RODRENFI-519472 format. One line per field, with one value per residue (C-alpha): residue number from 1; residue in one letter; z, y, x. Coordinates in steps of 0.1 Angstrom, whole numbers, plus 5000, padded with zeros to 4 digits. Layout:
# RODRENFI-519472
num = c(NUM,...) $
residuo = c(A,...) $
zz = c(Z,...) $
yy = c(Y,...) $
xx = c(X,...) $
//
This chain:
# RODRENFI-519472
num = c(1,2,3,4,5,6,7,8,9,10,11,12,13,14,15,16,17,18,19,20,21,22,23,24,25,26,27,28,29,30,31,32,33,34,35,36,37,38,39,40,41,42,43,44,45,46,47,48,49,50,51,52,53,54,55,56,57,58,59,60,61,62,63,64,65,66,67,68,69,70,71,72,73,74,75,76,77,78,79,80,81,82,83,84,85,86,87,88,89,90,91,92,93,94,95,96,97,98,99,100,101,102,103,104,105,106,107,108,109,110,111,112,113,114,115,116,117,118,119,120,121,122,123,124,125,126,127,128,129,130,131,132,133,134,135,136,137,138,139,140,141,142,143,144,145,146,147,148,149,150,151,152,153,154,155,156,157,158,159,160,161,162,163,164,165,166,167,168,169,170,171,172,173,174,175,176,177,178,179,180,181,182,183,184,185,186,187,188,189,190,191,192,193,194,195,196,197,198,199,200,201,202,203,204,205,206,207,208,209,210,211,212,213,214,215,216,217,218,219,220,221,222,223,224,225,226,227,228,229,230,231,232,233,234,235,236,237,238,239,240,241,242,243,244,245,246,247,248,249,250,251,252,253,254,255,256,257,258,259,260,261,262,263,264,265,266,267,268,269,270,271,272,273,274,275,276,277,278,279,280,281,282,283,284,285,286,287,288,289,290,291,292,293,294,295,296,297,298,299,300,301,302,303,304,305,306,307,308,309,310,311,312,313,314,315,316,317,318,319,320,321,322,323,324,325,326,327,328,329,330,331,332,333,334,335,336,337,338,339,340,341,342,343,344,345,346,347,348,349,350,351,352,353,354,355,356,357,358,359,360,361,362,363,364,365,366,367,368,369,370,371,372,373,374,375,376,377,378,379,380,381,382,383,384,385,386,387,388,389,390,391,392,393,394,395,396,397,398,399,400,401,402,403,404,405,406,407,408,409,410,411,412,413,414,415,416,417,418,419,420,421,422,423,424,425,426,427,428,429,430,431,432,433,434,435,436,437,438,439,440,441,442,443,444,445,446,447,448,449,450,451,452,453,454,455,456,457,458,459,460,461,462,463,464,465,466,467,468,469,470,471,472,473,474,475,476,477,478) $
residuo = c(M,S,F,T,W,N,L,S,L,F,M,L,L,P,L,I,H,A,L,A,P,V,H,A,A,A,A,D,V,A,E,R,I,P,I,I,V,D,T,D,I,G,S,Y,I,D,D,P,F,A,L,A,L,V,L,A,S,P,E,L,E,L,R,G,V,T,T,V,S,G,D,T,E,T,R,A,W,M,V,C,R,L,L,S,A,V,E,R,N,H,V,P,V,A,W,G,R,A,P,Q,P,E,A,E,I,G,E,Q,I,Q,Y,R,R,H,P,A,V,L,Y,N,R,T,A,K,P,V,K,E,P,A,V,E,L,M,Y,N,Q,L,K,A,E,P,G,K,I,T,L,L,V,L,G,P,L,T,N,V,A,Q,L,I,D,T,H,P,E,C,K,L,W,I,K,R,I,V,L,M,G,G,A,V,R,I,G,Y,A,G,K,P,P,A,E,A,E,W,N,I,R,L,D,I,K,A,A,K,S,V,S,N,S,G,I,P,L,V,V,A,P,L,D,A,T,V,D,V,K,L,D,A,A,R,R,D,K,I,F,N,A,A,T,P,L,A,Y,Q,L,Q,A,L,Y,Q,L,S,D,D,A,T,P,V,L,H,D,V,V,A,A,A,L,C,F,D,E,Q,F,C,T,M,E,E,L,R,L,N,V,D,D,Q,G,F,T,R,V,A,S,A,K,P,N,A,R,V,A,T,S,I,R,S,D,E,F,L,N,W,Y,V,Q,R,V,T,S,F,G,Q,P,T,P,P,K,P,S,G,N,L,S,T,L,V,A,R,G,G,M,P,V,R,V,H,T,F,E,D,Y,E,T,D,I,E,K,R,W,W,M,S,G,R,L,E,T,V,N,V,P,P,D,S,T,R,A,C,R,G,V,L,T,M,D,F,D,G,Q,M,G,D,T,R,T,M,Y,N,A,V,I,F,N,P,V,P,G,P,P,M,G,P,H,T,R,L,S,F,R,Y,W,L,K,G,T,D,T,M,R,V,Q,L,Y,S,L,S,N,G,Y,H,R,Y,L,T,V,K,G,L,E,Q,G,S,W,Q,S,G,T,V,D,M,T,A,M,R,R,P,D,G,G,G,G,P,L,A,A,D,E,R) $
zz = c(0986,0990,0987,0979,0982,0960,0973,0975,1012,1017,1057,1071,1102,1133,1161,1186,1218,1241,1274,1274,1308,1323,1317,1329,1359,1346,1349,1374,1351,1367,1340,1311,1275,1256,1219,1186,1161,1127,1103,1067,1082,1055,1031,1051,1079,1101,1112,1131,1150,1159,1172,1194,1209,1218,1234,1253,1266,1302,1293,1268,1266,1234,1229,1192,1159,1125,1088,1058,1022,0997,1013,1045,1057,1054,1070,1102,1104,1102,1132,1150,1146,1161,1188,1200,1199,1226,1247,1236,1217,1237,1215,1187,1152,1125,1086,1065,1044,1006,0993,1000,0984,0964,0982,0977,1004,0994,1010,1042,1031,1043,1078,1077,1055,1086,1102,1135,1116,1094,1120,1145,1167,1169,1176,1145,1132,1146,1124,1126,1102,1109,1112,1134,1161,1162,1166,1193,1212,1210,1222,1250,1263,1244,1250,1261,1232,1210,1171,1163,1123,1107,1072,1048,1064,1047,1078,1098,1069,1067,1104,1105,1074,1086,1123,1123,1159,1171,1160,1193,1209,1197,1220,1191,1161,1159,1126,1103,1073,1051,1050,1061,1053,1039,1020,1018,1006,1036,1010,1004,0990,0956,0958,0981,1013,1007,1034,1025,0982,0986,0999,0993,0999,1031,1039,1034,1052,1084,1083,1078,1109,1137,1156,1176,1154,1164,1132,1128,1090,1071,1088,1120,1107,1079,1096,1123,1107,1125,1120,1120,1159,1172,1150,1160,1198,1195,1176,1201,1229,1218,1234,1215,1207,1191,1171,1154,1147,1133,1113,1094,1090,1070,1048,1041,1014,1032,1053,1072,1075,1083,1114,1103,1124,1156,1159,1157,1180,1204,1203,1219,1249,1249,1230,1244,1217,1192,1184,1182,1165,1165,1126,1102,1079,1048,1019,0987,0955,0949,0983,0997,1030,1030,1061,1062,1081,1100,1134,1139,1137,1145,1169,1146,1151,1131,1139,1163,1182,1162,1180,1215,1201,1189,1220,1239,1217,1217,1254,1258,1233,1246,1279,1268,1277,1286,1267,1249,1232,1211,1233,1220,1192,1200,1180,1165,1131,1099,1063,1043,1007,0981,0961,0929,0918,0941,0934,0937,0941,0958,0959,0935,0941,0921,0930,0895,0896,0918,0941,0971,0965,0974,0992,1012,1047,1054,1037,1011,0976,0966,0931,0939,0964,0942,0933,0902,0872,0895,0891,0923,0959,0990,1021,1055,1076,1114,1121,1150,1151,1127,1158,1183,1205,1203,1193,1213,1200,1224,1203,1168,1143,1111,1087,1055,1054,1022,1024,0997,0993,0998,1020,1003,1018,1034,1024,1048,1035,1031,1021,1021,0995,0992,0985,1009,1021,1056,1073,1109,1122,1111,1124,1106,1119,1097,1108,1090,1105,1105,1091,1106,1138,1143,1157,1143,1143,1137,1135,1138,1114,1126,1111,1079,1056,1055,1028,0998,0983,0994,0985,1014,1023,1053,1064,1075,1092,1117,1129,1165,1182,1205,1236,1222,1212,1182,1163,1128,1102,1095,1058,1042,1071,1058) $
yy = c(5516,5510,5482,5484,5454,5462,5439,5440,5437,5433,5434,5418,5433,5429,5407,5422,5404,5396,5381,5348,5327,5314,5274,5259,5236,5201,5181,5152,5123,5090,5075,5092,5077,5069,5079,5076,5102,5095,5127,5141,5175,5199,5189,5208,5231,5210,5184,5210,5221,5184,5180,5212,5197,5163,5189,5207,5179,5166,5134,5126,5113,5118,5088,5096,5109,5092,5109,5100,5106,5119,5138,5120,5133,5169,5163,5149,5179,5201,5180,5185,5222,5221,5203,5219,5255,5240,5223,5186,5180,5148,5130,5105,5115,5090,5091,5065,5047,5039,5030,5061,5078,5107,5142,5174,5199,5232,5265,5250,5236,5267,5257,5230,5253,5278,5286,5270,5236,5244,5255,5223,5245,5219,5180,5158,5130,5094,5069,5041,5041,5051,5014,5006,5031,5022,4983,4991,5013,4990,4959,4978,4983,4960,4970,5003,5027,5042,5051,5084,5083,5118,5109,5080,5046,5037,5038,5015,4989,4984,4978,4950,4936,4935,4926,4909,4899,4936,4939,4924,4949,4984,4993,5011,5030,5066,5079,5108,5092,5081,5094,5073,5096,5131,5140,5174,5195,5181,5158,5121,5115,5121,5113,5094,5109,5121,5099,5068,5072,5081,5045,5024,4991,5003,5015,4981,4962,4983,4981,4942,4938,4931,4962,4983,5014,5049,5070,5106,5105,5140,5132,5149,5170,5189,5219,5221,5255,5275,5310,5344,5352,5318,5317,5355,5344,5315,5335,5365,5343,5346,5316,5294,5268,5295,5313,5279,5274,5309,5307,5275,5290,5321,5297,5275,5284,5281,5315,5293,5258,5226,5212,5175,5160,5179,5160,5125,5138,5149,5114,5098,5107,5130,5121,5146,5166,5138,5112,5079,5046,5013,5003,4980,4999,4984,5003,4995,4996,5030,5042,5051,5038,5014,5006,4968,4947,4928,4930,4962,4970,5007,5036,5059,5099,5108,5139,5168,5199,5220,5254,5237,5219,5247,5266,5240,5236,5271,5275,5242,5253,5289,5278,5258,5278,5314,5345,5353,5384,5402,5431,5467,5473,5498,5514,5540,5554,5569,5565,5580,5591,5564,5584,5570,5539,5525,5519,5482,5460,5427,5414,5423,5404,5416,5387,5381,5344,5309,5322,5318,5278,5283,5314,5330,5316,5335,5350,5340,5346,5377,5380,5404,5431,5441,5471,5489,5471,5441,5406,5392,5404,5385,5385,5384,5356,5349,5337,5330,5349,5338,5344,5319,5341,5377,5368,5364,5324,5321,5346,5352,5384,5389,5393,5387,5369,5369,5347,5362,5330,5330,5360,5393,5412,5446,5478,5510,5528,5499,5507,5485,5498,5483,5486,5480,5480,5480,5478,5479,5494,5526,5506,5483,5467,5458,5430,5417,5385,5382,5355,5366,5370,5347,5374,5400,5437,5457,5492,5504,5530,5545,5570,5548,5552,5526,5513,5517,5506,5529,5529,5533,5530,5525,5530,5496,5510,5524,5488,5477,5443,5437,5446,5480,5469,5454,5487,5492,5467,5461,5461,5430,5416,5388) $
xx = c(8541,8504,8479,8442,8421,8386,8354,8318,8303,8269,8264,8231,8212,8238,8229,8201,8211,8184,8197,8184,8176,8204,8205,8175,8177,8180,8148,8145,8155,8157,8182,8191,8183,8216,8212,8235,8223,8225,8223,8225,8231,8242,8211,8185,8184,8164,8191,8212,8179,8172,8205,8202,8173,8192,8219,8195,8176,8187,8167,8191,8229,8245,8268,8279,8270,8272,8266,8249,8245,8268,8298,8296,8331,8322,8290,8310,8332,8304,8292,8323,8322,8288,8299,8330,8312,8288,8317,8307,8336,8340,8313,8328,8315,8318,8312,8295,8313,8306,8284,8262,8231,8237,8226,8246,8256,8246,8258,8257,8295,8311,8298,8330,8353,8355,8390,8379,8379,8408,8430,8425,8402,8371,8371,8381,8360,8372,8388,8364,8334,8300,8289,8318,8311,8276,8282,8307,8287,8259,8280,8290,8256,8232,8195,8199,8210,8183,8192,8178,8179,8174,8184,8182,8186,8220,8241,8216,8209,8246,8249,8221,8237,8274,8266,8234,8236,8234,8197,8188,8213,8193,8165,8147,8151,8136,8134,8121,8109,8078,8041,8011,7981,7994,8025,8043,8011,7992,7970,7976,8012,8019,8055,8075,8092,8128,8146,8128,8130,8167,8178,8147,8164,8178,8142,8128,8157,8152,8112,8116,8142,8123,8138,8112,8107,8091,8085,8078,8061,8054,8018,8033,8060,8049,8032,8058,8073,8096,8081,8099,8090,8102,8132,8143,8135,8162,8188,8183,8192,8230,8241,8270,8240,8219,8248,8255,8219,8216,8254,8237,8206,8220,8236,8204,8177,8144,8134,8105,8121,8098,8116,8107,8139,8130,8098,8117,8143,8113,8097,8131,8116,8086,8055,8029,8022,8017,7990,8007,7994,8005,8011,8024,8046,8058,8080,8072,8096,8087,8095,8060,8052,8022,8001,7994,7966,7993,8011,8024,8061,8061,8047,8040,8030,7999,7997,8008,7998,8022,8018,8022,8052,8070,8066,8081,8108,8119,8119,8142,8165,8169,8174,8208,8238,8249,8246,8276,8275,8301,8320,8318,8342,8371,8399,8380,8390,8373,8373,8402,8401,8410,8437,8449,8460,8487,8521,8515,8479,8487,8450,8419,8389,8357,8333,8323,8339,8330,8359,8334,8337,8375,8382,8353,8357,8326,8300,8272,8270,8246,8230,8201,8212,8244,8263,8262,8275,8279,8262,8276,8283,8294,8266,8278,8270,8280,8312,8337,8370,8395,8421,8425,8449,8435,8400,8369,8360,8330,8307,8302,8298,8279,8310,8326,8361,8383,8415,8438,8461,8490,8487,8504,8532,8519,8537,8541,8510,8487,8449,8420,8391,8358,8322,8292,8257,8246,8210,8202,8240,8259,8291,8319,8347,8377,8400,8431,8448,8485,8502,8535,8521,8494,8470,8447,8446,8416,8398,8362,8344,8311,8285,8282,8254,8229,8205,8225,8257,8286,8326,8352,8387,8408,8440,8452,8483,8457,8447,8457,8456,8423,8446,8457,8494,8509,8517,8509,8517,8552,8569,8567,8542,8517) $
//
């Protein structure tokens, strides 16, 4: 009996690991600033980059994270995975309850569907709603906690509507939102800024609340673009935090993202790169931010020295944590002849359907670079080991993971056939997770052709556990 699994693999560049500096010595901070972050992580890539700055800054003490917009529970699970990866799983995470503004989560939703989350290897969101998490933290330390808002102001508006007494307990609200003099194109705004217009009523409520505001509008954020050189410097640090940022970046759609939210995160403790003005900001019925001739209600960043800011940001984030590069793969093997049609085919995947929305546990839909006579393939993205027993869960690999539910039984002559496209490496690691045993086996093939679509077959009975044991697949092993 044999087993063939046909699939299309598109492998990206392997990780290039430059040793990042060891964790920088903490700055002398007289008193850390307690902070709660409210985020719409998953909609755009700047949210995790802002969370990274919060985590890497000794000036801040993260007391909790809440999520806003659309599927807030999925966003909360994404935050839990990120925090767990950098050993901050003690930080409570809560999702905002309805009503919430509509906002879709794109390809980054796969970050939540990862085995690390599904197999309970990460923290879980708390049961209390976002508003109650905020309220309880503020009540315990009135006048000390800063709210950093990186999405629509929905949760904050619910907070002050449900618990109006807590307005006096909030030290200040630091938010990314609005536009004073310029918009997305660097010219006078032609459309309202996204975070404000997504929930105009909430923005009006917060701006009129009397709570001190610090605002990072488009004026100070639109030119803060993460270019390729700085992006690669972050990713090549090979720290647990850098891996999470790279994984989410690979699932995003913007090659050169604008780090709007990172500017707001910085303003929680450092204004050195911005020009700040005391202004009265009002929100009109269309969601535009208007400057009024009245007593100021906000401290507003109206410009930024973007190059200096980006250099400072990259240095800080890359200094957080120790590098954890993958160990060299062993158990060398070779491709084998595919042979004829096997006696039994347990799993077949041609990637021509929307299967990735359910069973791709790592990988991203690819529609440009595809095999001949195909319209779709799966592109490798960073992932942790599926296996919590034998896997190295502190590092990450570019990989495709397909989950052939319900787990077909293996035969004595099991084979895996696939098509692949490699760039930057001639090496592929093929790994199988055993539902029967709870650990994985793998083999490594070197000397593979790069830069074109190829076909290959491996003998899965040659796979072994990372410790070299385990023996070949057993008949009917799943």
